[in-house]
Backbone as a chain_set.jsonl record, in Angstrom:
{"seq": "XXXXXXXXXXXXXXXXXXXXXXXXXXXXXXXXXXXXXXXXXXXXXXXXXXXXXXXXXXXXXXXXXXXXXXXXXXXXXXXXXXXXXXXXXXXX", "coords": {"N": [[27.694, 3.078, 130.499], [27.391, 0.866, 127.665], [26.79, 2.074, 125.629], [24.759, 0.417, 122.44], [27.081, -1.379, 119.646], [28.277, 0.167, 117.259], [30.045, 3.103, 114.422], [31.006, 4.318, 116.031], [30.689, 3.448, 118.721], [32.779, 1.51, 118.538], [34.983, 2.776, 117.218], [35.4, 5.091, 119.204], [36.209, 2.896, 121.66], [38.68, 2.03, 120.756], [39.802, 3.812, 120.028], [40.314, 4.007, 122.933], [42.413, 2.095, 123.705], [44.108, 2.065, 121.863], [45.813, 3.722, 123.404], [45.94, 3.273, 125.418], [46.149, 1.049, 126.351], [47.9, -0.064, 124.649], [49.665, -2.347, 125.455], [48.407, -4.425, 126.352], [46.755, -4.944, 123.472], [48.752, -5.834, 121.908], [49.44, -7.842, 122.903], [46.766, -9.889, 122.59], [47.082, -10.054, 119.845], [49.551, -11.933, 119.534], [49.001, -14.024, 121.484], [45.907, -14.187, 121.218], [45.606, -14.275, 118.219], [47.964, -16.104, 116.709], [49.942, -15.33, 116.437], [52.729, -15.083, 117.409], [55.027, -13.589, 117.093], [54.924, -10.848, 117.212], [55.467, -7.608, 117.911], [53.89, -4.821, 118.008], [50.819, -3.162, 117.853], [48.3, -2.053, 116.433], [44.331, -1.738, 117.557], [42.364, -1.008, 114.973], [39.485, -1.336, 114.581], [36.552, -2.573, 116.203], [34.017, -4.831, 116.536], [30.245, -6.58, 117.132], [31.296, -9.42, 116.361], [34.473, -9.56, 116.734], [37.79, -8.283, 116.371], [39.553, -6.203, 114.661], [43.443, -5.829, 113.575], [46.43, -4.024, 113.071], [49.66, -5.75, 113.332], [52.587, -5.375, 113.914], [55.541, -6.546, 112.716], [58.764, -8.322, 112.696], [59.753, -6.296, 110.711], [57.526, -5.955, 109.601], [54.084, -5.195, 108.74], [51.079, -6.506, 109.577], [47.93, -7.508, 108.731], [45.321, -8.08, 111.27], [42.601, -10.586, 111.64], [41.175, -11.552, 115.502], [38.424, -13.334, 116.479], [35.371, -12.911, 118.626], [34.446, -15.73, 121.419], [32.127, -15.396, 121.51], [29.545, -13.517, 120.861], [28.997, -10.728, 120.813], [27.104, -8.063, 122.887], [27.231, -5.489, 123.375], [28.472, -2.297, 124.341], [29.426, -2.8, 127.314], [29.236, -5.081, 127.617], [31.546, -5.535, 125.174], [33.661, -4.191, 126.824], [34.595, -5.643, 129.584], [34.563, -8.587, 128.299], [37.209, -7.563, 126.382], [38.884, -7.329, 129.176], [38.942, -9.792, 130.422], [39.425, -11.619, 127.936], [42.645, -10.736, 128.694], [43.638, -10.826, 130.775], [42.823, -13.996, 130.582], [45.275, -14.192, 128.753], [47.38, -13.588, 130.142], [47.529, -15.018, 132.126], [48.092, -17.876, 130.967]], "CA": [[28.737, 2.513, 129.121], [26.608, 0.092, 127.894], [26.027, 1.17, 123.868], [25.272, -1.136, 121.559], [27.433, -0.531, 118.864], [27.961, 1.702, 115.927], [30.787, 3.267, 114.027], [31.492, 5.549, 116.886], [31.289, 3.258, 119.723], [33.643, 0.842, 117.674], [36.328, 3.729, 117.127], [36.475, 4.788, 121.11], [37.292, 2.227, 121.965], [40.374, 1.339, 119.409], [41.643, 5.164, 120.786], [41.594, 3.767, 124.662], [42.499, 0.788, 124.128], [45.264, 1.773, 120.694], [46.288, 4.993, 123.353], [45.967, 3.4, 127.093], [46.059, -0.229, 126.467], [48.503, -0.566, 123.839], [50.444, -4.087, 125.418], [47.227, -4.968, 125.567], [46.22, -4.75, 122.472], [50.061, -5.987, 121.166], [49.008, -9.534, 123.95], [45.617, -10.461, 122.01], [47.496, -10.278, 118.699], [49.996, -12.856, 120.241], [47.641, -14.819, 122.208], [44.058, -15.01, 120.574], [45.714, -14.58, 117.127], [48.679, -17.219, 117.264], [51.068, -14.209, 116.094], [53.63, -14.815, 118.396], [56.595, -12.822, 116.954], [53.963, -9.383, 116.867], [55.691, -6.318, 118.279], [53.234, -4.209, 118.682], [49.332, -3.599, 117.301], [47.263, -1.158, 116.939], [42.943, -1.91, 116.98], [42.271, -1.093, 113.758], [38.163, -2.195, 114.296], [35.54, -4.06, 116.842], [32.428, -5.123, 116.763], [29.916, -7.818, 117.935], [32.747, -10.207, 116.661], [35.484, -9.411, 116.618], [38.392, -7.297, 116.243], [40.674, -6.269, 113.708], [43.889, -4.741, 113.836], [47.401, -4.78, 112.685], [50.239, -5.478, 114.023], [53.984, -4.47, 113.602], [56.279, -7.684, 113.767], [60.281, -8.063, 111.5], [59.852, -4.961, 110.203], [56.688, -6.769, 108.518], [52.584, -4.789, 109.487], [49.862, -7.292, 108.934], [47.012, -7.356, 108.734], [45.218, -9.485, 111.474], [41.334, -10.46, 113.006], [40.702, -11.729, 115.809], [37.165, -13.455, 116.798], [35.333, -13.202, 119.548], [33.98, -16.487, 121.64], [30.882, -14.606, 121.676], [28.595, -12.519, 119.838], [29.259, -9.296, 121.749], [25.873, -7.496, 123.514], [26.449, -3.527, 123.334], [30.376, -1.977, 124.678], [29.797, -2.881, 128.262], [30.415, -6.993, 126.716], [32.865, -5.541, 125.052], [34.564, -4.204, 127.943], [34.369, -7.171, 129.952], [35.471, -9.566, 127.859], [38.726, -7.733, 126.731], [39.92, -7.546, 129.809], [39.386, -11.09, 130.364], [40.915, -11.972, 127.266], [43.726, -10.085, 128.597], [43.314, -11.518, 132.504], [43.513, -15.122, 130.18], [46.357, -14.154, 127.923], [48.999, -13.1, 131.042], [47.832, -16.377, 132.513], [49.252, -18.55, 130.251]], "C": [[28.075, 1.533, 128.863], [25.971, 0.366, 126.424], [25.447, -0.049, 123.29], [25.879, -0.564, 120.019], [27.502, 0.613, 117.364], [29.646, 2.541, 115.849], [32.115, 3.889, 115.575], [32.076, 5.133, 118.511], [32.856, 2.449, 119.44], [35.322, 2.4, 117.839], [36.909, 4.844, 118.91], [37.027, 3.578, 122.034], [38.2, 1.285, 121.789], [40.429, 2.941, 120.077], [41.952, 4.991, 122.016], [42.407, 3.3, 124.65], [44.892, 1.411, 123.46], [46.241, 3.394, 122.684], [46.691, 4.728, 124.666], [46.271, 1.989, 127.141], [46.691, -1.013, 125.411], [49.294, -1.689, 123.954], [49.707, -4.713, 125.255], [46.835, -6.332, 124.46], [47.149, -5.853, 122.034], [49.691, -8.007, 121.476], [48.151, -9.97, 123.097], [46.253, -11.38, 120.681], [47.97, -11.782, 118.949], [49.732, -14.514, 120.889], [46.585, -15.088, 121.552], [44.655, -14.823, 118.872], [47.34, -15.124, 116.47], [48.93, -15.985, 115.588], [51.144, -13.741, 116.913], [54.538, -13.399, 118.714], [56.127, -11.371, 116.505], [55.069, -8.592, 118.026], [55.185, -5.429, 118.926], [51.986, -4.086, 118.159], [48.337, -2.288, 117.219], [45.675, -1.746, 116.303], [42.01, -1.207, 116.001], [40.273, -0.695, 114.233], [37.72, -3.104, 115.829], [34.789, -3.944, 116.774], [31.777, -6.637, 116.856], [30.927, -9.039, 118.136], [33.924, -10.763, 116.577], [35.996, -8.814, 116.667], [39.396, -7.17, 115.088], [41.965, -5.39, 114.391], [45.249, -5.161, 113.247], [48.663, -4.015, 113.08], [51.67, -5.5, 113.237], [54.56, -6.011, 113.596], [57.534, -8.136, 112.009], [59.944, -7.303, 110.732], [58.322, -5.302, 109.157], [55.391, -5.158, 109.435], [51.577, -6.027, 107.989], [48.865, -7.133, 109.449], [46.294, -8.559, 110.076], [43.652, -9.117, 112.188], [41.457, -11.5, 113.756], [39.185, -11.709, 116.359], [37.36, -12.95, 117.852], [34.945, -14.776, 120.75], [33.147, -16.024, 121.813], [29.975, -13.728, 120.858], [28.346, -11.292, 120.764], [27.428, -8.502, 122.23], [25.82, -5.697, 122.436], [28.596, -3.847, 124.122], [30.845, -2.219, 126.037], [30.398, -4.293, 128.045], [31.376, -6.509, 126.679], [34.237, -5.212, 126.166], [35.357, -5.446, 128.993], [35.131, -8.325, 128.92], [36.652, -8.844, 127.138], [38.704, -8.006, 127.933], [39.913, -9.246, 130.649], [39.495, -11.553, 129.394], [42.411, -11.236, 127.73], [44.447, -10.552, 129.905], [44.308, -13.05, 131.191], [44.792, -15.129, 129.312], [48.222, -14.079, 128.804], [48.378, -14.084, 131.678], [48.416, -17.268, 131.944], [50.478, -18.431, 129.313]], "O": [[27.918, 0.892, 129.902], [25.128, -0.354, 125.89], [25.636, -1.221, 123.614], [25.384, 0.357, 119.369], [26.831, 1.495, 116.828], [30.365, 2.633, 116.844], [33.312, 3.846, 115.858], [32.943, 5.625, 119.234], [33.883, 2.761, 120.043], [36.301, 2.566, 118.567], [37.981, 5.141, 119.439], [37.967, 3.467, 122.821], [38.474, 0.215, 122.332], [41.437, 3.087, 120.768], [43.008, 5.34, 122.544], [43.367, 3.645, 125.339], [46.014, 1.32, 123.959], [47.427, 3.697, 122.549], [47.501, 5.452, 125.244], [46.763, 1.681, 128.226], [46.386, -2.172, 125.129], [49.725, -2.202, 122.921], [49.73, -5.577, 124.379], [46.705, -7.556, 124.444], [46.576, -6.902, 121.738], [49.689, -8.975, 120.716], [48.773, -10.802, 122.438], [46.148, -12.578, 120.42], [47.226, -12.738, 118.727], [50.186, -15.645, 120.715], [46.306, -16.257, 121.288], [43.877, -15.424, 118.131], [47.834, -14.337, 115.663], [48.455, -15.876, 114.458], [50.572, -12.786, 117.439], [54.729, -12.633, 119.659], [56.731, -10.745, 115.634], [55.378, -9.25, 119.02], [55.556, -5.054, 120.038], [51.706, -5.223, 117.778], [47.764, -1.771, 118.178], [45.533, -2.112, 115.137], [40.884, -0.876, 116.374], [39.975, 0.489, 114.079], [38.368, -3.999, 116.372], [34.379, -2.793, 116.918], [32.439, -7.666, 116.72], [31.329, -9.559, 119.176], [34.332, -11.914, 116.42], [35.348, -7.868, 117.114], [39.991, -8.169, 114.684], [41.849, -4.58, 115.312], [45.426, -6.334, 112.919], [48.939, -2.82, 113.192], [51.733, -5.639, 112.016], [54.078, -6.756, 114.449], [57.239, -8.201, 110.816], [59.77, -7.857, 109.647], [58.223, -4.813, 108.032], [55.732, -4.401, 110.344], [51.454, -6.235, 106.782], [48.753, -6.648, 110.575], [46.613, -9.745, 109.989], [43.343, -8.139, 112.869], [41.802, -12.535, 113.184], [38.62, -10.659, 116.663], [38.422, -12.565, 118.343], [36.137, -14.822, 121.054], [33.111, -16.145, 123.037], [30.577, -13.478, 119.813], [27.285, -11.159, 121.374], [26.615, -8.729, 121.334], [25.135, -5.122, 121.589], [29.401, -4.765, 124.28], [32.027, -2.069, 126.347], [31.568, -4.644, 128.201], [32.228, -6.621, 127.56], [35.336, -5.757, 126.273], [36.503, -5.893, 128.961], [36.293, -8.71, 129.052], [37.557, -9.677, 127.196], [38.455, -9.203, 128.071], [40.84, -9.674, 131.337], [39.92, -12.651, 129.754], [43.298, -11.287, 126.878], [45.671, -10.625, 130.017], [45.506, -13.203, 130.955], [45.348, -16.222, 129.203], [49.388, -14.299, 128.475], [49.355, -14.228, 132.414], [49.49, -17.572, 132.462], [51.143, -19.429, 129.037]]}, "num_chains": 1, "name": "protein.A"}
């Protein structure tokens, strides 16, 4: 799974995260996006520098950008980074 970033790779990652890991996407918003009131979130896109989310909080939709702590090399790096971020968020 070490594909270089492309719109197709972004779409694949977002689809997987939104369908199988929705709670993790909301946790990213709460923890790394400084949006503690987030009730749910959807990953709209991901690129080597960060991810774009649409969060739901208090009846409003709010776009949110979360920057990564490093530039991602490929989809495998994205996979490991997203897992590490969930582990870090759950530990806090």
